Structures are given as structure tokens and as C-alpha cells.
N, CA, C and O of each residue as an XYZ file, in Angstrom:
468
protein
N      43.330    -31.248     19.274
C      41.918    -31.213     19.711
C      40.971    -31.073     18.408
O      41.292    -30.335     17.476
N      39.853    -31.789     18.412
C      38.793    -31.567     17.663
C      37.844    -30.975     17.977
O      37.175    -31.465     18.887
N      37.374    -29.631     17.333
C      36.248    -29.194     17.759
C      35.023    -29.332     16.912
O      35.092    -29.170     15.694
N      33.808    -29.652     17.570
C      32.660    -29.918     16.700
C      32.083    -28.604     16.081
O      32.074    -27.574     16.756
N      31.579    -28.630     14.742
C      31.076    -27.498     14.171
C      29.917    -27.990     13.377
O      29.808    -29.081     12.818
N      29.008    -26.931     13.423
C      27.667    -27.180     12.851
C      26.576    -26.603     13.651
O      26.945    -25.942     14.621
N      25.405    -26.704     13.465
C      24.227    -26.239     13.949
C      23.441    -27.404     14.738
O      23.138    -28.482     14.228
N      23.156    -27.016     16.074
C      22.343    -27.849     16.761
C      20.870    -27.942     16.206
O      20.357    -27.018     15.575
N      20.225    -29.135     16.491
C      18.684    -29.296     16.053
C      17.926    -28.188     16.572
O      17.061    -27.745     15.817
N      18.070    -27.618     17.755
C      17.197    -26.831     18.569
C      17.474    -25.281     17.873
O      16.554    -24.498     17.635
N      18.775    -25.026     17.624
C      19.057    -23.874     16.732
C      18.434    -23.737     15.486
O      17.859    -22.716     15.108
N      18.574    -24.940     14.751
C      18.000    -25.097     13.422
C      16.384    -24.821     13.503
O      15.855    -24.004     12.750
N      15.837    -25.374     14.223
C      14.342    -25.346     14.511
C      13.899    -23.862     14.902
O      12.947    -23.281     14.381
N      14.777    -23.299     15.958
C      14.300    -21.910     16.123
C      14.629    -20.860     15.131
O      13.935    -19.843     15.103
N      15.674    -21.018     14.272
C      15.878    -19.927     13.145
C      14.910    -20.456     11.887
O      14.489    -19.611     11.097
N      14.611    -21.665     11.734
C      13.551    -22.017     10.736
C      12.300    -21.610     10.943
O      11.564    -21.357      9.989
N      11.869    -21.487     12.306
C      10.610    -20.847     12.774
C      10.697    -19.358     12.655
O       9.713    -18.782     12.190
N      11.688    -18.693     12.994
C      11.944    -17.007     12.633
C      11.761    -16.780     11.070
O      11.037    -15.917     10.573
N      12.497    -17.650     10.417
C      12.354    -17.093      8.815
C      11.046    -17.567      8.173
O      10.497    -16.955      7.257
N      10.567    -18.747      8.739
C       9.200    -18.874      8.403
C       8.201    -17.750      8.785
O       7.426    -17.314      7.935
N       8.210    -17.325      9.929
C       7.308    -16.165     10.337
C       7.597    -14.752      9.664
O       6.728    -13.899      9.483
N       8.821    -14.633      9.349
C       9.320    -13.267      8.591
C       8.641    -13.527      7.172
O       7.965    -12.662      6.616
N       8.851    -14.654      6.689
C       8.475    -14.837      5.205
C       6.762    -14.709      5.181
O       6.272    -13.994      4.307
N       6.070    -15.247      5.925
C       4.696    -15.097      6.009
C       4.088    -13.776      6.214
O       3.123    -13.372      5.566
N       4.769    -13.029      7.264
C       4.408    -11.614      7.372
C       4.848    -10.800      6.144
O       4.142     -9.821      5.902
N       5.902    -11.032      5.317
C       6.177    -10.407      4.144
C       4.855    -10.781      3.032
O       4.176    -10.007      2.357
N       4.810    -12.004      3.124
C       3.790    -12.382      1.974
C       2.249    -11.629      2.425
O       1.413    -11.331      1.571
N       2.088    -11.436      3.618
C       0.654    -10.865      3.859
C       0.636     -9.258      3.928
O      -0.407     -8.606      3.894
N       1.858     -8.730      4.025
C       2.145     -7.201      4.019
C       2.342     -6.707      2.521
O       1.812     -5.658      2.156
N       3.086     -7.451      1.689
C       3.665     -7.010      0.262
C       2.362     -6.621     -0.395
O       2.397     -5.497     -0.895
N       1.042     -7.374     -0.537
C      -0.023     -7.118     -1.358
C      -0.695     -5.602     -1.210
O      -1.248     -4.952     -2.097
N      -0.465     -5.216      0.262
C      -1.072     -4.039      0.628
C      -0.231     -2.869      0.256
O      -0.641     -1.747     -0.041
N       0.978     -3.274      0.310
C       2.177     -2.217     -0.056
C       2.071     -1.866     -1.319
O       2.149     -0.695     -1.691
N       1.840     -3.083     -2.262
C       1.811     -2.921     -3.653
C       0.429     -2.076     -4.201
O       0.383     -1.393     -5.224
N      -0.574     -2.288     -3.330
C      -1.888     -1.580     -3.597
C      -1.563     -0.102     -3.262
O      -2.028      0.683     -4.088
N      -1.001      0.354     -2.430
C      -0.647      1.711     -1.700
C       0.061      2.419     -3.174
O      -0.364      3.440     -3.715
N       1.208      1.610     -3.633
C       1.892      2.269     -4.715
C       1.028      2.385     -6.022
O       1.195      3.314     -6.812
N       0.078      1.376     -6.212
C      -0.754      1.547     -7.376
C      -1.599      2.757     -7.119
O      -1.702      3.512     -8.086
N      -2.146      3.058     -6.163
C      -3.106      4.238     -5.615
C      -2.332      5.369     -5.799
O      -2.904      6.198     -6.507
N      -1.159      5.721     -5.389
C      -0.281      6.775     -5.565
C      -0.027      7.142     -6.974
O      -0.215      8.256     -7.462
N       0.461      5.995     -7.631
C       0.627      5.992     -9.093
C      -0.624      6.630     -9.938
O      -0.545      7.613    -10.675
N      -1.631      5.961     -9.706
C      -2.845      6.325    -10.396
C      -3.266      7.719    -10.017
O      -3.636      8.459    -10.928
N      -3.253      8.167     -8.774
C      -3.404      9.511     -8.457
C      -2.605     10.557     -9.055
O      -3.083     11.647     -9.369
N      -1.279     10.207     -9.231
C      -0.495     11.166     -9.959
C      -0.658     11.246    -11.315
O      -0.491     12.325    -11.883
N      -1.008     10.102    -12.008
C      -1.427      9.902    -13.434
C      -2.547     10.733    -13.865
O      -2.619     11.267    -14.972
N      -3.615     10.835    -12.725
C      -4.882     11.510    -13.034
C      -4.544     13.047    -12.948
O      -5.119     13.800    -13.734
N      -3.585     13.587    -11.979
C      -3.477     14.756    -11.955
C      -2.745     15.330    -13.171
O      -2.980     16.488    -13.516
N      -1.757     14.473    -13.918
C      -1.005     14.807    -14.960
C      -2.057     14.795    -16.094
O      -1.924     15.696    -16.922
N      -2.957     14.033    -16.251
C      -3.713     14.000    -17.353
C      -5.028     14.778    -17.341
O      -5.470     14.983    -18.472
N      -5.707     15.227    -16.402
C      -6.832     16.034    -16.472
C      -6.347     17.492    -16.381
O      -5.379     17.858    -15.714
N      -7.135     18.277    -17.132
C      -6.955     19.869    -17.146
C      -7.134     20.310    -15.835
O      -7.876     19.670    -15.090
N      -6.465     21.479    -15.386
C      -6.499     22.145    -14.117
C      -7.943     22.656    -13.982
O      -8.260     22.901    -12.818
N      -8.801     22.851    -14.825
C     -10.108     23.215    -14.879
C     -11.145     22.195    -14.561
O     -12.334     22.499    -14.456
N     -10.722     21.064    -14.418
C     -11.560     19.886    -14.271
C     -12.220     19.862    -12.980
O     -11.631     20.214    -11.958
N     -13.580     19.405    -12.990
C     -14.214     19.420    -11.694
C     -14.026     18.011    -10.853
O     -13.557     16.967    -11.305
N     -14.468     18.227     -9.629
C     -14.202     17.076     -8.882
C     -14.768     15.901     -9.313
O     -14.166     14.864     -9.033
N     -15.947     15.827    -10.027
C     -16.481     14.600    -10.368
C     -15.723     13.991    -11.658
O     -15.725     12.783    -11.899
N     -15.069     14.959    -12.469
C     -14.288     14.478    -13.545
C     -13.077     13.916    -13.045
O     -12.686     12.855    -13.533
N     -12.381     14.519    -12.071
C     -11.248     13.714    -11.390
C     -11.539     12.479    -10.881
O     -10.778     11.537    -11.099
N     -12.551     12.352    -10.224
C     -13.012     11.135     -9.597
C     -13.189     10.057    -10.620
O     -12.641      8.957    -10.537
N     -14.019     10.445    -11.631
C     -14.242      9.461    -12.730
C     -12.965      9.166    -13.497
O     -12.912      8.014    -13.926
N     -11.909      9.955    -13.770
C     -10.839      9.580    -14.288
C      -9.965      8.502    -13.310
O      -9.304      7.573    -13.775
N     -10.089      8.801    -11.888
C      -9.368      7.836    -11.128
C     -10.011      6.532    -11.184
O      -9.306      5.524    -11.211
N     -11.085      6.463    -11.201
C     -11.996      5.092    -11.223
C     -11.455      4.419    -12.393
O     -11.043      3.266    -12.259
N     -11.405      4.987    -13.506
C     -10.809      4.173    -14.775
C      -9.517      3.668    -14.668
O      -9.213      2.592    -15.183
N      -8.646      4.429    -13.973
C      -7.186      3.894    -13.466
C      -7.400      2.690    -12.595
O      -6.853      1.612    -12.829
N      -8.337      2.933    -11.424
C      -8.567      1.826    -10.573
C      -9.146      0.712    -11.288
O      -8.750     -0.413    -10.984
N      -9.992      0.839    -12.160
C     -10.560     -0.527    -12.810
C      -9.310     -1.154    -13.527
O      -9.180     -2.373    -13.416
N      -8.445     -0.505    -14.199
C      -7.505     -1.151    -14.961
C      -6.352     -1.864    -13.968
O      -5.734     -2.892    -14.247
N      -6.235     -1.199    -12.943
C      -5.350     -1.947    -11.738
C      -6.038     -2.837    -10.889
O      -5.463     -3.413     -9.966
N      -7.339     -2.997    -11.168
C      -7.981     -3.960    -10.161
C      -8.011     -3.631     -8.809
O      -7.851     -4.524     -7.977
N      -8.204     -2.404     -8.449
C      -8.160     -1.748     -7.051
C      -9.456     -1.882     -6.481
O     -10.429     -1.900     -7.235
N      -9.605     -1.984     -5.184
C     -10.791     -2.026     -4.438
C     -11.023     -0.585     -3.963
O     -12.118     -0.233     -3.525
N     -10.103      0.134     -4.045
C     -10.086      1.611     -3.501
C     -10.886      2.340     -4.561
O     -10.644      2.157     -5.754
N     -11.760      3.099     -4.178
C     -12.568      3.853     -5.089
C     -12.261      5.502     -5.001
O     -11.456      5.946     -4.183
N     -12.809      6.136     -5.698
C     -12.552      7.715     -5.847
C     -13.424      8.240     -4.865
O     -13.059      9.385     -4.599
N     -14.489      7.879     -4.163
C     -15.084      8.246     -3.049
C     -14.142      8.564     -1.799
O     -14.381      9.419     -0.946
N     -13.025      7.721     -1.842
C     -12.229      7.922     -0.725
C     -11.036      8.895     -0.766
O     -10.268      9.029      0.187
N     -10.929      9.562     -1.918
C      -9.977     10.760     -2.288
C     -10.381     11.921     -1.708
O     -11.592     12.097     -1.568
N      -9.490     12.878     -1.286
C      -9.574     14.210     -0.767
C      -9.099     15.001     -1.978
O      -7.898     14.909     -2.234
N      -9.964     15.873     -2.875
C      -9.543     16.433     -4.092
C      -9.604     17.761     -3.732
O     -10.676     18.231     -3.353
N      -8.398     18.577     -3.809
C      -8.379     20.043     -3.596
C      -7.378     20.780     -4.680
O      -6.616     20.133     -5.397
N      -7.476     22.177     -4.706
C      -6.702     22.884     -5.524
C      -5.627     23.578     -4.773
O      -6.127     24.255     -3.874
N      -4.397     23.655     -4.810
C      -3.511     24.469     -4.171
C      -2.553     25.233     -5.257
O      -1.956     24.629     -6.148
N      -2.510     26.237     -5.113
C      -1.858     27.232     -6.286
C      -2.302     26.868     -7.543
O      -1.500     26.650     -8.451
N      -3.498     26.778     -7.690
C      -4.042     26.645     -9.058
C      -3.905     24.927     -9.683
O      -4.377     24.575    -10.764
N      -3.299     24.191     -8.909
C      -3.015     22.844     -9.300
C      -3.922     21.803     -8.541
O      -4.000     21.881     -7.315
N      -4.554     20.908     -9.178
C      -5.140     19.910     -8.501
C      -4.368     18.873     -7.614
O      -3.445     18.224     -8.105
N      -4.725     18.729     -6.390
C      -4.000     17.974     -5.355
C      -4.799     16.941     -4.952
O      -5.822     17.312     -4.377
N      -4.629     15.547     -5.093
C      -5.191     14.438     -4.764
C      -4.462     13.704     -3.412
O      -3.361     13.154     -3.445
N      -5.251     13.816     -2.332
C      -4.809     13.006     -1.145
C      -5.556     11.877     -0.818
O      -6.629     11.737     -1.405
N      -5.186     10.986      0.054
C      -5.849      9.837      0.592
C      -5.197      9.381      1.729
O      -3.998      9.524      1.966
N      -6.127      8.758      2.515
C      -5.765      8.078      3.947
C      -6.570      6.897      4.094
O      -7.724      6.862      3.666
N      -6.072      6.014      4.624
C      -6.878      4.663      4.870
C      -6.102      3.608      5.676
O      -4.873      3.565      5.627
N      -6.804      2.789      6.390
C      -6.391      1.856      7.307
C      -6.386      0.443      6.484
O      -7.230      0.261      5.607
N      -5.492     -0.467      6.767
C      -5.498     -1.789      6.166
C      -5.164     -2.691      7.426
O      -4.094     -2.560      8.021
N      -6.113     -3.598      7.801
C      -5.995     -4.492      8.726
C      -5.651     -6.009      8.303
O      -6.410     -6.689      7.613
N      -4.727     -6.339      8.677
C      -4.026     -7.721      8.082
C      -4.274     -8.742      9.285
O      -3.775     -8.500     10.384
N      -4.919     -9.696      9.107
C      -5.170    -10.810      9.960
C      -3.890    -11.710     10.035
O      -3.549    -12.259      8.987
N      -3.234    -11.892     11.030
C      -2.061    -12.666     11.203
C      -2.414    -14.126     11.561
O      -2.268    -15.045     10.755
N      -2.880    -14.286     12.797
C      -3.311    -15.736     13.337
C      -3.982    -15.342     14.515
O      -3.693    -14.389     15.240
N      -4.974    -16.216     14.656
C      -5.897    -16.265     15.914
C      -6.627    -14.933     15.959
O      -7.420    -14.566     15.091
N      -6.289    -14.228     17.061
C      -6.876    -12.896     17.152
C      -5.762    -11.806     17.178
O      -5.917    -10.767     17.819
N      -4.720    -12.053     16.517
C      -3.775    -11.123     16.118
C      -3.725    -10.564     14.894
O      -3.833    -11.264     13.887
N      -3.564     -9.312     14.842
C      -3.883     -8.706     13.359
C      -2.747     -7.452     13.371
O      -2.152     -7.044     14.369
N      -2.627     -7.011     12.141
C      -1.527     -5.939     11.952
C      -2.442     -4.744     11.358
O      -3.263     -5.026     10.485
N      -2.323     -3.532     11.777
C      -3.073     -2.510     11.371
C      -1.972     -1.436     10.832
O      -1.020     -1.024     11.495
N      -2.296     -1.065      9.488
C      -1.117     -0.304      8.678
C      -1.969      0.886      8.353
O      -3.076      0.687      7.853
N      -1.543      2.132      8.597
C      -2.054      3.376      8.313
C      -1.472      3.910      7.094
O      -0.288      4.229      7.208
N      -2.053      4.100      5.859
C      -1.515      4.578      4.585
C      -1.955      6.032      4.424
O      -3.102      6.399      4.679
N      -1.128      6.722      4.053
C      -1.448      8.166      3.549
C      -0.596      8.408      2.298
O       0.525      7.958      2.064
N      -1.375      9.228      1.528
C      -0.477      9.661      0.260
C      -0.994     10.825     -0.146
O      -2.047     11.191      0.377
N      -0.342     11.676     -1.197
C      -0.537     12.754     -1.754
C       0.176     13.053     -2.894
O       1.308     12.588     -3.027
N      -0.424     13.912     -3.922
C       0.278     14.127     -5.138
C       0.949     15.562     -4.906
O       1.899     15.941     -5.591
N       0.430     16.259     -3.978
C       1.209     17.524     -3.538
C       2.687     17.444     -3.168
O       3.206     16.328     -3.174
N       3.316     18.361     -2.893
C       4.569     18.653     -2.297
C       4.740     17.900     -1.072
O       3.846     18.002     -0.232
N       5.816     17.104     -0.811
C       5.904     16.403      0.445
C       6.237     17.378      1.601
O       6.352     16.956      2.751
């Protein structure tokens, strides 16, 4: 007895649609995740670079230099700069709204800190 093997056109269209939607979602979310990684990397670099006696203004100026190099829209005014156990800790928190289609969007809350997790 011969058995037919293969994919029906309806199955091909369905899985093609699913793959395209996942790819589009990935292409829209990836830049925001990369931006978050750059902000965290720049924050850690600033903490490593500035002396522990640096003022808040000096820390913000150093972060803005790193942000300019990485072409970030995120500025130092959005940072929370504190001292814990004599060390500078930079933390930040922001939302990113990604429009998907028509009136549907994806909202991602990003949080990061240079302190202990």
C-alpha cells in the first residue's frame, strides 16, 4: 500500500505564517534588548572608571560619554546613582513600548543595576 507523505498547502501556509510572525517579533524586540545590554555595560564601565569619591554630576557626565559612543537615546538623567558600602551603584528602570500592528503593542519593563544581584 502506498502512503502519501508531505505537507499539505494549508499546513505550509499556517507554519509559514507562524514563522514569519515570530521572525518579525524577534526583529522588533532584539534592538531593545541590545540597547538594554549596552546601558548595563556602560553603567558597569562607568562604575569601574570613576573614583569612589566622584560626585553624582561626574558619574552622569562619564555615563553620557559612553552613551554618546554607543549612540544611545538613554541619558544619565534616567539613572539612580547611590553609594552602598562606599561603592558607587548605578541602577536604572525604564519601559519600552514596541508597536506590533494596528493598535497592538508590546510593553517591556527593563531594570538593571551595577550592584549585587
